[in-house]
N, CA and C of each residue as an Amber inpcrd file, in Angstrom:
protein
   183
   3.8550000 -17.2290000   3.9040000   3.0210000 -17.6240000   2.0460000
   3.3410000 -17.1230000   0.9550000   3.3980000 -17.0130000   0.3190000
   3.7170000 -17.0750000  -1.5750000   3.0420000 -16.9550000  -2.1840000
   2.1790000 -16.4860000  -2.8880000   0.7540000 -16.8410000  -4.6100000
   1.6050000 -16.2510000  -5.1130000   1.1460000 -16.4600000  -6.7810000
   2.1380000 -17.1270000  -7.5950000   0.2330000 -15.7800000  -8.4320000
   1.5320000 -14.7180000  -9.4730000   1.0550000 -13.6590000  -9.7670000
   0.6500000 -14.0000000 -11.3110000   0.3500000 -14.8840000 -12.0720000
   0.5810000 -14.9610000 -13.6990000   1.1210000 -13.7850000 -14.5740000
   0.1920000 -12.8890000 -14.4180000   0.0800000 -11.3200000 -15.0900000
   0.9900000 -10.3750000 -14.6350000   2.1410000 -11.3390000 -13.3600000
   2.6480000 -10.2250000 -12.6910000   3.3670000  -8.5480000 -14.2640000
   3.1960000  -8.1460000 -13.5680000   4.0950000  -7.1410000 -14.2980000
   5.3890000  -6.4850000 -13.0480000   6.6350000  -5.9200000 -13.6420000
   6.9060000  -4.9200000 -12.1600000   7.7860000  -3.7890000 -12.5720000
   6.9570000  -3.5740000 -10.9190000   6.5570000  -1.5080000 -10.9470000
   7.8890000  -1.2910000 -11.2970000   7.7400000  -0.0480000 -12.4190000
   8.8360000   0.1220000 -12.9400000   9.0300000   2.3590000 -11.0220000
  10.0830000   2.6410000 -12.3810000  10.7280000   3.9070000 -10.9630000
  10.8220000   4.9880000 -12.0010000  10.4170000   5.9930000 -12.7290000
   9.2410000   6.7320000 -11.1440000   8.2130000   6.3840000 -11.9110000
   6.8940000   6.5390000 -11.5570000   5.6020000   5.7060000 -12.2530000
   5.5590000   6.0230000 -13.6430000   5.0390000   5.0210000 -14.3150000
   5.0320000   5.8900000 -15.0750000   3.3670000   5.2780000 -15.5090000
   2.6060000   7.0350000 -16.0520000   0.7780000   6.3050000 -16.9180000
   0.7350000   4.3040000 -17.7030000   0.2110000   3.9130000 -17.2890000
  -0.6010000   2.9860000 -17.6260000   1.2290000   1.4810000 -17.2560000
   1.7690000   1.4320000 -16.3130000   2.6280000   0.7750000 -15.9720000
   2.5120000   0.2710000 -14.1200000   2.6510000  -0.5840000 -14.2020000
   2.5400000  -1.5480000 -12.5330000   3.5240000  -0.2120000 -11.7070000
   3.0170000   0.2800000 -10.5280000   3.7490000   1.3690000  -9.9280000
   3.7820000  -0.0210000  -8.2410000   5.2870000   1.0170000  -7.6660000
   5.9380000   0.6850000  -6.9300000   4.1340000   0.0830000  -5.6910000
   3.9520000  -0.4160000  -5.0010000   3.6180000  -0.8460000  -4.2070000
   3.1790000  -2.1390000  -2.2170000   3.7140000  -2.0580000  -1.9330000
   3.8520000  -2.6870000  -0.3750000   1.9280000  -3.5640000   0.4010000
   2.2120000  -4.7700000   0.5030000   1.5140000  -5.0500000   0.8940000
   1.3310000  -5.8150000   2.0160000   0.6770000  -5.7170000   3.1470000
   0.9130000  -6.9370000   4.3100000  -0.7320000  -7.2880000   4.9770000
  -0.1840000  -8.6700000   4.9850000  -1.5320000  -9.5820000   6.5260000
  -1.0370000 -10.0560000   7.8470000  -1.7240000  -9.8330000   8.5480000
  -2.0990000  -9.8740000   9.1930000  -2.7200000 -10.9750000  10.6430000
  -2.3340000 -11.9240000  10.8580000  -3.2770000 -12.7920000  12.0450000
  -2.5810000 -12.6150000  13.1490000  -3.8380000 -12.4160000  13.5510000
  -3.5550000 -11.8170000  15.1220000  -4.9990000 -12.7000000  16.2730000
  -4.5470000 -13.0520000  17.3980000  -5.9080000 -14.3490000  17.7950000
  -6.2650000 -12.9270000  18.3220000  -6.9010000 -12.0790000  19.1020000
  -7.7180000 -11.4210000  19.7130000  -7.5510000  -9.9070000  18.3700000
  -9.0110000 -10.1630000  17.9950000  -9.1670000  -8.8890000  16.9790000
  -8.9080000  -7.9270000  17.6350000  -9.9040000  -7.8730000  18.5120000
  -9.7680000  -6.3780000  19.1980000  -8.4300000  -5.7400000  20.0350000
  -7.7900000  -6.5710000  20.9670000  -6.7220000  -6.2730000  20.5650000
  -6.0630000  -5.9420000  19.3970000  -5.7460000  -6.0680000  18.6050000
  -5.4330000  -5.2040000  16.9200000  -6.1200000  -4.9580000  16.8530000
  -7.2080000  -3.5630000  17.5310000  -7.8860000  -2.7300000  16.9750000
  -7.1870000  -1.5320000  15.9860000  -6.2700000  -1.5140000  17.6270000
  -5.3530000   0.3920000  17.5950000  -4.5180000   0.6100000  16.4590000
  -3.5390000  -0.7880000  16.9660000  -2.8710000  -0.5540000  15.9050000
  -3.1940000  -1.2020000  13.9650000  -4.6000000  -1.5100000  13.3650000
  -5.1090000  -0.9330000  11.7460000  -5.9970000   0.0420000  12.3140000
  -5.4780000   0.2350000  13.0380000  -5.9300000   2.3180000  12.7770000
  -4.7670000   3.1160000  12.9360000  -3.9260000   2.5140000  13.3080000
  -2.7290000   3.7850000  12.9620000  -2.4500000   2.8010000  11.7240000
  -2.4440000   1.7780000  11.7000000  -2.1630000   2.1350000   9.8820000
  -2.5590000   2.5460000   8.9810000  -4.0250000   2.4950000   9.5320000
  -4.9630000   3.1340000   7.9660000  -4.7040000   4.6390000   8.3430000
  -4.7760000   5.2100000   9.6100000  -4.0770000   6.8620000   9.5100000
  -2.8380000   6.8010000   8.6980000  -1.8800000   6.4040000   8.7980000
  -0.3440000   5.8970000   7.9610000  -1.2820000   6.4480000   6.9220000
  -1.6820000   5.0120000   6.1290000  -1.9010000   4.5600000   4.0980000
  -2.7140000   6.7520000   4.1490000  -3.2840000   6.7430000   4.2830000
  -4.6680000   7.6740000   3.9950000  -3.4050000   8.9750000   4.3340000
  -2.6870000   9.2370000   5.1450000  -1.6590000  10.2580000   4.8490000
  -0.6110000   9.8620000   4.1550000   0.0020000   9.2950000   3.8010000
   0.9540000   8.7650000   2.5510000  -0.2390000   8.7510000   1.1380000
  -1.3130000   8.2810000   1.4840000  -2.1120000   8.7040000  -0.2110000
  -2.6820000  10.7420000  -0.5450000  -2.1170000  11.0540000   0.8170000
  -2.7940000  12.5400000   0.7250000  -1.4140000  13.1120000   0.7270000
  -0.3200000  12.5490000   0.6680000   0.7400000  13.1740000   0.4150000
   1.0800000  13.1770000  -1.7300000   1.0140000  11.7300000  -1.6090000
   1.2720000  11.4750000  -2.6230000   0.6990000  11.8310000  -3.6310000
  -0.7170000  12.2790000  -3.2160000  -1.6850000  13.1420000  -4.3110000
  -1.3190000  14.9000000  -4.1780000  -0.6350000  15.1860000  -3.1460000
   0.1970000  16.1830000  -3.4750000   0.9840000  16.9010000  -4.0890000
   1.8930000  16.0420000  -3.5690000   3.3890000  15.4580000  -5.0140000
   3.1200000  15.3270000  -6.4940000   2.1470000  14.7260000  -6.3910000
   1.8820000  14.5550000  -8.3630000   1.4140000  15.7140000  -8.7260000
   0.1170000  16.6810000  -7.9550000  -0.1320000  17.4490000  -8.9070000
   1.3240000  18.9180000  -8.5580000   2.4060000  18.5490000  -8.1410000
   2.8830000  19.6790000  -8.1100000   3.3690000  19.3410000  -9.3710000
   4.5620000  18.3850000 -10.1480000   4.3160000  17.6500000 -10.9050000
   4.4800000  18.5430000 -13.0570000
C-alpha cells in the first residue's frame, strides 16, 4: 500500500540540521499476535541498538 505525503521532503545525506533525515518504515500484518511477539521484541532491540550507536557516532563528530 502506498500513501501520498503532500509535504514530502527528500532525505539528505549526510544529515543536515533542519533537513529530512534518511529513515525506514515497516508495517507488518500478522494473523497471530502472540506468535509475532518474539520477532517484534527482536526488532525493537535492534532499533534501540542502532539509536544508541547513532547517538555515540554523532557525539564524536
